[in-house]
C-alpha positions in Angstrom: 2.5 -83.5 20.0 6.2 -84.1 20.3 7.9 -85.8 23.3 9.3 -83.7 26.1 11.6 -84.7 28.9 10.8 -84.0 32.6 12.8 -80.7 32.6 10.4 -79.2 30.0 7.1 -80.4 31.5 4.9 -78.4 33.9 1.9 -80.2 35.5 -0.4 -77.4 36.5 -3.8 -77.7 38.2 -6.3 -74.9 37.6 -8.4 -74.5 40.8 -10.6 -71.9 42.5 -14.1 -70.9 43.2 -16.9 -71.8 40.7 -17.3 -69.1 38.0 -13.9 -67.5 38.4 -12.8 -68.5 34.9 -10.6 -71.7 35.2 -11.9 -73.3 32.0 -11.9 -70.0 30.1 -8.3 -69.5 31.2 -7.4 -72.9 29.9 -9.2 -72.2 26.6 -7.3 -68.9 26.2 -4.0 -70.6 26.8 -4.8 -73.3 24.3 -5.7 -70.8 21.7 -2.7 -68.4 22.2 -0.3 -71.4 22.1 -1.8 -72.4 18.7 -3.0 -75.7 20.2 -6.5 -74.9 19.0 -7.5 -72.8 16.1 -10.6 -71.2 17.7 -11.4 -69.7 21.1 -14.2 -71.8 22.6 -16.8 -70.3 24.9 -18.6 -71.9 27.9 -21.8 -70.2 26.9 -21.6 -71.9 23.5 -20.5 -75.2 24.9 -17.4 -75.2 22.7 -14.6 -75.3 25.2 -12.0 -78.1 25.1 -12.2 -78.9 28.8 -16.0 -78.8 29.4 -16.9 -81.4 26.8 -19.2 -83.7 28.8 -23.0 -83.2 28.0 -23.6 -82.5 31.7 -21.0 -79.7 31.7 -22.4 -78.1 28.5 -25.9 -78.3 29.9 -24.9 -76.7 33.2 -22.2 -74.3 31.9 -19.8 -75.5 34.6 -17.2 -78.2 35.1 -18.3 -81.3 36.9 -15.1 -83.4 36.4 -11.4 -83.1 35.9 -10.2 -82.4 32.3 -6.7 -82.7 30.9 -5.4 -80.2 28.2 -1.7 -80.3 27.3 -0.2 -77.4 25.2 3.2 -76.4 24.0 4.7 -73.0 24.8 8.3 -71.9 24.2 9.6 -75.4 23.9 7.8 -76.5 27.1 4.8 -78.8 27.6 2.2 -77.5 30.1 -0.3 -80.2 31.2 -3.3 -78.2 32.3 -5.5 -80.1 34.8 -8.8 -78.2 34.8 -10.6 -79.0 38.1 -14.3 -78.2 38.9 -14.9 -75.2 41.2 -18.3 -76.5 42.5 -18.0 -78.1 45.9 -20.2 -81.0 44.9 -17.5 -82.1 42.4 -14.5 -81.8 44.6 -13.4 -85.3 43.6 -12.0 -83.6 40.4 -9.9 -81.3 42.6 -8.5 -84.3 44.5 -7.6 -86.0 41.2 -6.0 -82.9 39.8 -4.0 -82.2 43.0 -2.6 -85.8 42.9 -1.1 -85.3 39.4 -0.1 -81.6 39.6 3.3 -80.1 40.6 1.7 -76.6 41.0 -1.7 -75.0 41.1 -2.9 -71.8 39.5 -5.7 -70.4 41.7 -8.1 -68.2 39.9 -9.6 -65.3 41.8 -12.3 -62.9 40.6 -11.2 -59.3 40.2 -14.7 -58.3 41.1 -15.6 -60.5 44.1 -12.1 -61.2 45.4 -10.9 -64.2 47.5 -13.7 -66.8 47.8 -14.1 -70.1 49.6 -13.1 -72.2 46.6 -9.8 -70.3 46.3 -9.2 -70.8 50.0 -9.9 -74.6 49.7 -7.6 -74.9 46.6 -4.8 -73.1 48.5 -5.3 -75.4 51.5 -5.2 -78.5 49.3 -2.1 -77.4 47.6 -0.4 -76.5 50.9 -1.3 -79.9 52.3 0.2 -81.7 49.3 3.3 -79.4 49.3 3.0 -78.0 45.8 3.5 -74.5 44.4 0.7 -71.9 44.5 0.3 -69.2 41.9 -2.6 -66.7 41.8 -4.3 -65.3 38.7 -6.7 -62.4 39.3 -9.2 -62.8 36.5 -12.0 -60.7 34.9 -9.8 -57.5 34.8 -11.8 -56.5 31.7 -14.8 -55.8 33.9 -15.3 -52.2 35.0 -16.0 -53.3 38.5 -12.8 -55.2 38.9 -10.3 -53.9 41.4 -6.9 -55.7 41.3 -5.3 -53.7 44.2 -8.2 -54.4 46.5 -8.0 -58.1 45.7 -4.2 -58.0 46.1 -4.5 -56.4 49.6 -7.0 -59.1 50.5 -4.5 -61.8 49.5 -1.8 -60.1 51.5 -4.0 -59.9 54.5 -4.9 -63.6 54.4 -1.6 -65.1 53.3 0.9 -62.6 54.4 4.3 -61.7 52.9 4.4 -64.8 50.7 2.1 -63.0 48.3 4.3 -61.5 45.6 3.0 -59.3 42.7 4.4 -60.1 39.3 2.0 -58.6 36.8 -0.1 -55.6 37.8 -2.5 -53.3 35.9 -2.3 -49.6 35.3 -5.9 -48.3 35.6 -7.4 -44.9 34.6 -11.1 -44.1 34.8 -11.9 -47.8 35.6 -10.2 -48.9 32.4 -6.9 -50.7 32.1 -4.3 -48.8 30.1 -1.7 -51.5 30.2 -0.2 -54.4 32.3 3.2 -54.1 33.9 5.4 -57.1 34.3 7.5 -56.3 37.4 9.9 -59.2 36.7 10.9 -57.8 33.3 9.9 -54.3 34.3 8.1 -53.8 31.0 4.5 -52.7 30.2 2.2 -54.2 27.6 -1.2 -53.4 26.0 -3.3 -56.1 24.3 -5.5 -56.5 21.2 -7.0 -59.9 20.5 -4.7 -61.5 23.0 -1.5 -60.2 21.3 0.7 -58.0 23.4 2.5 -54.8 22.4 5.2 -53.3 24.5 4.6 -49.7 25.6 6.5 -47.3 27.9 5.8 -47.8 31.6 3.4 -45.0 32.7 4.1 -43.0 35.9 2.4 -44.7 38.9 4.1 -42.6 41.5 5.2 -44.6 44.6 2.8 -47.5 44.0 5.0 -49.2 41.3 8.1 -48.8 43.5 6.3 -50.3 46.4 5.2 -53.3 44.4 8.7 -53.7 43.0 10.2 -53.6 46.5 7.8 -56.3 47.7 9.0 -58.5 44.8 12.6 -57.8 45.6 12.1 -58.7 49.2 10.5 -62.0 48.2 13.5 -62.8 46.0 16.0 -61.8 48.8 14.2 -64.3 51.2 15.0 -67.2 48.8 18.7 -67.5 49.7 21.4 -66.0 52.0 23.5 -64.8 49.0 20.6 -62.9 47.6 19.7 -61.5 51.0 23.2 -60.2 51.4 23.1 -58.6 48.0 19.8 -57.0 48.7 21.0 -55.4 52.0 24.1 -54.2 50.3 21.9 -52.2 48.0 22.9 -54.0 44.8 20.2 -54.6 42.2 19.3 -58.2 41.2 20.0 -59.3 37.7 17.0 -60.7 35.6 18.4 -64.2 36.0 18.8 -63.8 39.8 15.2 -62.5 40.0 13.9 -65.6 38.1 16.0 -68.1 40.0 15.2 -66.5 43.3 11.5 -66.4 42.7 11.4 -69.9 41.2 13.2 -71.3 44.3 10.8 -69.6 46.6 7.8 -70.8 44.6 9.1 -74.3 44.6 9.6 -74.3 48.4 6.1 -72.8 48.9 7.5 -69.6 50.4 6.4 -67.4 47.5 2.9 -67.3 45.9 3.3 -65.0 42.8 0.2 -63.0 41.6 -0.6 -62.5 37.9 -3.7 -60.8 36.5 -5.6 -60.4 33.2 -8.8 -61.5 31.5 -9.4 -65.1 30.2 -12.2 -63.8 28.0 -10.2 -61.1 26.2 -6.9 -63.0 26.7 -5.2 -60.0 28.2 -2.2 -61.0 30.4 -2.6 -64.7 29.7 0.7 -64.8 27.8 2.4 -63.3 30.9 0.9 -66.2 33.0 2.2 -68.8 30.5 5.7 -67.2 30.6 5.5 -67.2 34.4 4.6 -70.9 34.5 7.7 -71.7 32.4 10.0 -69.5 34.5 8.6 -70.2 38.0 6.4 -73.3 38.2 8.4 -76.4 39.3 9.3 -78.6 36.3 8.5 -82.3 36.6 12.1 -83.3 37.2 12.5 -80.8 40.1 9.7 -82.5 42.1 12.3 -85.0 43.4 10.1 -88.0 42.7 7.9 -89.6 45.4 8.2 -92.1 48.2 6.2 -95.3 47.9 6.3 -98.5 49.9 7.3 -102.0 48.8 5.1 -105.0 49.4 6.6 -105.4 52.9 5.8 -101.8 53.9 9.3 -100.5 53.6 9.8 -97.0 52.0 11.0 -96.8 48.4 12.5 -93.6 47.1 11.6 -93.0 43.4 13.4 -90.6 41.0 11.9 -88.8 38.1 14.1 -90.7 35.6 13.2 -92.2 32.3 15.8 -95.0 32.8 14.5 -96.1 36.2 12.1 -99.0 36.8 8.5 -97.9 35.9 6.0 -96.6 38.5 2.8 -94.7 37.6 -0.2 -93.6 39.6 -3.7 -93.8 38.1 -5.4 -90.6 39.2 -8.7 -90.6 37.1 -11.0 -93.0 35.4 -13.4 -92.3 32.6 -16.1 -94.9 32.0 -17.9 -95.2 28.7 -20.7 -97.9 28.3 -19.5 -98.7 24.8 -15.8 -98.1 24.7 -14.9 -99.2 28.3 -12.6 -97.6 30.8 -9.9 -94.9 30.0 -7.4 -94.5 32.8 -5.4 -91.3 33.3 -2.0 -91.8 34.9 1.1 -89.8 35.9 4.4 -91.5 35.4 6.4 -91.0 38.6 9.5 -93.0 37.4 10.6 -94.8 34.2 8.4 -94.8 31.1 5.1 -96.4 30.1 5.3 -97.9 26.6 2.9 -100.0 24.5 3.1 -103.8 24.5 4.6 -104.0 28.0 3.4 -105.7 31.2 2.9 -103.7 34.3 2.0 -105.0 37.8 -1.0 -103.6 39.6 0.1 -103.8 43.2 -3.4 -103.6 44.6 -4.7 -106.7 42.7 -1.3 -108.5 42.3 -2.2 -109.1 38.6 -0.1 -108.0 35.6 -1.8 -105.7 33.1 -1.0 -105.6 29.4 -0.4 -102.1 28.1 -1.6 -102.2 24.5 -1.5 -98.5 23.5 -0.8 -95.2 25.4 -2.4 -91.9 24.6 -2.1 -88.2 25.3 -5.5 -86.7 26.0 -6.8 -83.2 25.3 -10.4 -82.8 26.4 -12.3 -85.6 24.7 -9.6 -86.2 22.1 -7.0 -88.9 22.4 -3.8 -89.1 20.4 -1.7 -92.2 20.3 1.8 -91.8 21.7 5.1 -93.7 21.4 5.6 -93.6 25.2 4.8 -91.5 28.2 8.0 -90.4 30.0 8.8 -89.8 33.7 6.9 -86.7 35.0 4.4 -86.7 32.1 0.7 -87.6 32.0 -1.0 -90.0 29.7 -3.9 -92.4 29.4 -4.4 -96.1 28.7 -7.6 -98.1 27.8 -8.8 -101.7 28.3 -7.4 -102.3 31.8 -10.6 -103.8 33.2 -9.2 -104.5 36.8 -7.4 -101.2 37.4 -9.1 -98.3 39.1 -8.4 -94.8 40.3 -5.6 -94.8 43.0 -3.9 -97.9 41.8 -0.2 -98.1 41.1 1.1 -99.6 37.9 4.8 -100.6 38.1 7.5 -102.8 36.8 7.2 -106.3 38.1 10.9 -106.1 38.8 10.3 -103.4 41.5 6.8 -103.7 43.0 5.9 -100.4 44.7 2.7 -98.9 46.1 2.4 -95.1 45.6 0.0 -92.9 47.7 -3.4 -92.9 46.1 -6.0 -90.1 45.7 -7.5 -88.7 48.9 -11.3 -88.2 48.2 -13.9 -86.6 50.4 -16.4 -89.0 51.9 -20.0 -88.8 50.4 -22.3 -86.9 52.9 -25.7 -86.7 51.3 -27.7 -89.9 50.9 -31.0 -90.4 49.0 -33.0 -93.5 48.1 -33.1 -94.2 44.4 -36.1 -95.7 42.7 -36.5 -96.7 39.1 -39.5 -95.2 37.4 -39.9 -98.5 35.5 -39.9 -101.5 37.9 -38.2 -103.6 35.2 -35.1 -101.3 35.5 -34.5 -101.8 39.2 -31.6 -104.3 38.7 -30.0 -101.9 36.1 -29.5 -99.3 38.9 -26.8 -101.4 40.7 -24.9 -102.0 37.4 -25.1 -98.3 36.3 -24.0 -97.0 39.7 -21.2 -99.5 39.9 -19.8 -98.1 36.7 -20.3 -94.5 37.7 -18.5 -95.3 41.0 -15.5 -96.5 39.1 -15.4 -93.1 37.4 -16.2 -91.1 40.5 -15.1 -92.5 43.9 -17.0 -89.8 45.8 -20.3 -91.7 44.9 -21.4 -94.2 47.5 -24.0 -96.9 47.1 -25.6 -99.5 49.4 -28.6 -101.8 49.2 -30.3 -101.5 52.6 -31.9 -105.0 53.0 -33.7 -103.8 56.1 -35.6 -101.0 54.5 -35.5 -102.6 51.0 -34.1 -99.5 49.5 -31.2 -98.7 47.2 -29.4 -95.7 48.7 -27.0 -93.5 46.7 -24.7 -91.0 48.4 -22.8 -88.0 47.1 -21.2 -84.7 48.0 -24.4 -82.6 47.5 -27.6 -82.1 45.7 -26.0 -81.1 42.4 -23.7 -84.1 42.6 -26.7 -86.5 42.9 -28.5 -84.6 40.2 -25.7 -85.4 37.8 -25.7 -89.1 38.9 -29.4 -89.3 38.1 -28.8 -87.6 34.7 -25.9 -89.9 33.8 -27.9 -93.0 34.8 -30.4 -92.0 32.2 -28.0 -90.8 29.4 -25.4 -93.5 29.8 -27.3 -96.6 31.0 -30.9 -95.8 30.0 -32.3 -96.0 33.6 -34.8 -93.3 34.5 -34.8 -92.9 38.4 -36.2 -90.6 41.1 -34.7 -89.7 44.4 -36.4 -89.7 47.8 -35.5 -89.3 51.4 -34.3 -92.7 52.6 -36.3 -94.6 55.2 -34.8 -94.7 58.7 -34.0 -98.2 60.2 -35.8 -97.9 63.5 -36.0 -100.6 66.1 -38.6 -101.6 68.7 -38.2 -102.9 72.3 -40.2 -103.4 75.5 -40.0 -101.8 78.9 -42.1 -104.2 81.0 -42.0 -107.8 82.1 -45.0 -110.0 81.1 -45.8 -113.7 81.1 -48.3 -115.1 78.5 -49.5 -118.3 77.0 -49.4 -119.3 73.4 -51.6 -122.2 72.5 -52.0 -123.6 69.1 -54.6 -126.4 68.6 -56.0 -127.4 65.3 -58.0 -130.5 64.6 -58.5 -131.8 61.0 -58.9 -135.3 59.5 -56.0 -137.5 60.7 -53.3 -136.0 62.9 -54.1 -132.6 64.4 -51.7 -129.9 65.5 -51.0 -129.1 69.2 -48.4 -126.8 70.9 -48.8 -125.0 74.2 -46.2 -122.7 75.7 -45.9 -120.2 78.6 -43.3 -117.5 77.8 -42.0 -114.7 79.9 -40.8 -111.6 78.1 -38.6 -109.0 79.7 -36.2 -106.2 78.7 -32.5 -106.9 78.5 -29.3 -105.1 77.4 -28.6 -107.4 74.5 -29.3 -106.2 70.9 -30.2 -109.7 69.9 -33.0 -111.7 71.5 -31.9 -113.8 74.5 -33.7 -117.2 74.7 -33.7 -119.3 77.9 -35.9 -122.1 79.2 -36.8 -123.1 82.8 -39.1 -125.9 81.9 -39.5 -128.4 84.8 -40.8 -132.0 84.6 -40.8 -132.3 80.8 -44.0 -130.3 80.2 -42.4 -129.3 77.0 -40.0 -131.9 75.6 -36.5 -130.7 74.9 -36.7 -131.5 71.2 -39.2 -128.7 70.8 -37.1 -126.0 72.4 -35.4 -125.1 69.1 -38.8 -124.8 67.4 -40.0 -122.4 70.1 -36.8 -120.3 69.8 -37.1 -120.3 66.0 -40.7 -119.2 66.2 -39.8 -116.3 68.5 -36.8 -115.2 66.4 -38.9 -115.1 63.2 -41.6 -113.1 65.0 -39.0 -110.6 66.4 -38.1 -109.5 62.9 -41.3 -107.5 62.8 -42.4 -105.4 65.8 -45.9 -104.7 66.9 -45.8 -100.9 66.6 -44.5 -100.2 63.1 -43.1 -103.4 61.9 -39.4 -102.7 62.8 -37.2 -105.5 64.3 -37.4 -106.1 68.0 -34.2 -105.8 70.1 -33.3 -106.0 73.8 -35.8 -108.7 74.6 -35.3 -111.8 76.8 -37.7 -114.6 76.3 -37.9 -117.5 78.8 -39.9 -120.6 78.1 -41.2 -121.5 81.6 -44.0 -124.1 81.0 -46.4 -125.6 78.5 -47.9 -128.9 77.4 -47.8 -131.3 74.5 -49.7 -134.1 72.9 -47.9 -137.3 72.2 -49.5 -137.6 68.7 -50.5 -134.1 67.5 -47.5 -132.1 68.7 -44.8 -131.2 66.2 -42.0 -128.7 65.7 -44.3 -126.6 63.5 -47.0 -126.6 66.1 -44.6 -125.3 68.8 -43.2 -122.8 66.4 -46.7 -121.4 65.8 -47.5 -121.4 69.5 -44.4 -119.3 70.2 -45.4 -116.8 67.6 -48.9 -116.6 69.2 -47.3 -116.0 72.6 -45.2 -113.2 71.0 -48.3 -111.5 69.5 -50.1 -111.7 72.8 -47.3 -110.7 75.1 -45.4 -107.9 73.4 -48.3 -105.4 73.2 -48.7 -105.9 77.0 -44.9 -105.4 77.7 -44.8 -101.6 77.1 -43.5 -101.6 73.5 -41.5 -98.5 72.5 -39.9 -97.3 69.3 -36.1 -96.8 69.2 -34.4 -94.4 66.9 -30.8 -94.6 65.7 -28.4 -91.9 67.1 -25.2 -90.9 65.5 -22.1 -89.1 66.7 -21.5 -85.9 64.7 -18.1 -84.1 64.4 -18.7 -80.8 62.5 -15.6 -78.8 61.6 -16.6 -75.2 61.2 -15.0 -71.7 61.2 -14.8 -70.3 64.7 -17.3 -67.6 63.9 -19.9 -70.2 62.9 -20.0 -72.4 66.0 -23.1 -70.6 67.4 -25.0 -71.1 64.2 -24.1 -74.8 64.0 -25.0 -75.4 67.6 -28.4 -73.8 67.0 -28.9 -76.0 63.9 -28.0 -79.1 65.9 -30.5 -78.2 68.6 -33.2 -77.8 66.0 -32.4 -81.4 64.9 -33.0 -82.7 68.5 -29.2 -83.1 68.9 -27.1 -82.8 72.1 -23.9 -80.8 71.8 -21.2 -82.7 73.8 -18.4 -80.2 73.4 -16.1 -78.1 71.2 -12.4 -78.6 70.4 -10.2 -76.1 68.5 -8.8 -77.7 65.3 -6.3 -76.6 62.7 -7.0 -73.9 60.0 -9.1 -71.8 62.3 -11.8 -74.4 62.5 -13.6 -75.7 65.6 -14.8 -79.3 66.0 -18.3 -79.3 67.4 -19.1 -82.8 68.7 -22.7 -83.8 69.2 -25.2 -86.7 69.2 -28.0 -86.3 66.7 -30.9 -88.6 65.6 -30.0 -90.0 62.2 -33.6 -89.2 61.0 -32.8 -85.5 61.4 -29.5 -85.5 59.4 -30.9 -85.8 55.9 -30.2 -82.2 54.8 -27.4 -81.4 57.3 -24.7 -81.3 54.6 -26.7 -78.6 52.7 -27.3 -76.6 55.9 -23.7 -76.8 56.9 -22.5 -75.6 53.5 -24.9 -72.7 53.6 -24.1 -71.7 57.2 -20.3 -71.8 56.6 -20.2 -70.7 52.9 -18.8 -74.0 52.1 -15.9 -73.9 54.6 -17.2 -76.5 57.0 -17.3 -80.3 56.7 -18.4 -83.1 59.0 -18.2 -86.8 59.9 -21.2 -88.7 61.1 -21.4 -92.3 62.3 -24.0 -94.5 63.9 -23.5 -94.9 67.7 -26.5 -96.6 69.3 -30.3 -96.7 69.5 -32.4 -94.9 72.1 -36.1 -94.4 72.8 -37.8 -92.0 70.4 -39.8 -89.1 71.8 -43.6 -89.7 71.8 -44.4 -87.3 69.0 -41.7 -88.8 66.8 -42.9 -92.4 67.5 -46.5 -91.5 66.8 -45.6 -90.0 63.4 -43.5 -93.1 62.4 -46.3 -95.5 63.5 -48.9 -93.4 61.6 -46.8 -93.5 58.4 -46.4 -97.3 58.8 -50.1 -97.7 59.0 -50.6 -95.6 55.9 -48.1 -97.8 54.0 -49.9 -100.9 55.1 -53.3 -99.6 54.0 -51.9 -98.7 50.6 
């Protein structure tokens, strides 16, 4: 592929609900542009963008894919993002590198949650939005119904550019309102035909487009009100200005499978989508935290953002980057401002699906890849050492579903950590901790399908066969009564014996840790044995008497005891203290404490009742509701952590994927009797096994 400058580069993310044809649309564009010599199909596993074995197996994208093409002396970098919510990390990566987003909408089912989320993400980043109503070859498709739905949700910014002429549920032709020409299609090739009579509908759509153009500048507004017609150049410039500002969202339509209307979209991207140079660079910060304005200029000092990492167990890491300023060339040194280390760039590549092609350089505004940078990760800035700068990273969703991961073969336990560490480099939405309290490895993700892919990749890439289970909850135990007991250890054998005798008072206290005090009078227990008594108690407190969980909120006071001048030792007093613990705690009203977390669930206003009902079923307490942006309400509650295992799945189901939540541990409180009994019974079963 030849080199293009920033004026002739479009970085376009494809986003939308799962199954609306993003990957098929990319495939059609690649084929029509002559980039590929055959039209791949998802059902056959032959598409350029869905090349990962997991994607071929599932028939859906699970990660971001890059597919550059050339069309009319312009380079279009397609960033094909996953539509499944479990793989939204790919959407975050694509949005970081894109200058505009094509949002695919089904002509049959209309505006779906995935399209809403893509629009919201693009608006938050301030990049252009373009709609493509797909599946128009289906007899149940209704473009005008979908168009009205878009107008209802997003208002006057929705601007029709390509519309179908339909008779008897069959499309006769597509009308490009910008050119005011009609086209029919065969095998993706267009043929111009006379525009059929649509009555007032076509005039109304044309008027809507002219109004959108008029809104883009005062001069065009004056011309519109004076009754003068816009020239084709004025139409394109006016629309392009409105699209770039985010004031206009043009709507195209067609079919990715039959390639109808796809060339119109490609032309539209060249005319209307912001070119890389027009994005006005970015603002980073220097090492002192001061803002640094960057321009999209090949001759400036280099600055690039790494927005995606691909990890291969054999080849190593491949890093996708977007050049914000300057150029990235082979055999140069760039500074990683996160690590402070310089990285040697050996070769740079352009990437199309799984294929890599060596490039002479990657210019400002373009996207490329580099391998063999072991210490650089997603979100890092690579820049010229002469001008250190930190660019904004990639904003990922926090993992919300956690499961314990167990190797089927015990010998593979240690491989789990290594494999997950490598997968986390590739996918920052994966979380992993080794809970030393429950002795479990816990992996977190964005949903059940996400964790299913993690399990599958552990096996295929790292040879580790694992199973997932609900993670154990880290309960605590405490006491509710005050007791005083004796712990006496006396053992006589040949030679020196062992003797330690203590009286200890146990009582509840507010401290999470054990509080140890002594009120010994008259030297009944020598001071040099106090540390041994405390140590014996602290070791005993690690395992409670109900279900073996750590004890908290206990104050232990050494009040009295006795010793033997020959047989007493630190070990004897340590043992005596543990005997006092075993005797006293069962008498002190031991209870089980469960961890409670604070939940902030952001849900559509119409779903607040459903969520509150779900929280109540989980033994939660709703604390209040606060209106939030985007027609969402924040429902705040306190919920036992043991009840939150499948909350992410329930929330997604109740809100059709619109809701999200944050959840953090707050405190421990006494578990209800029925919960405590169940936990204690499970502990006894485990011990018997």
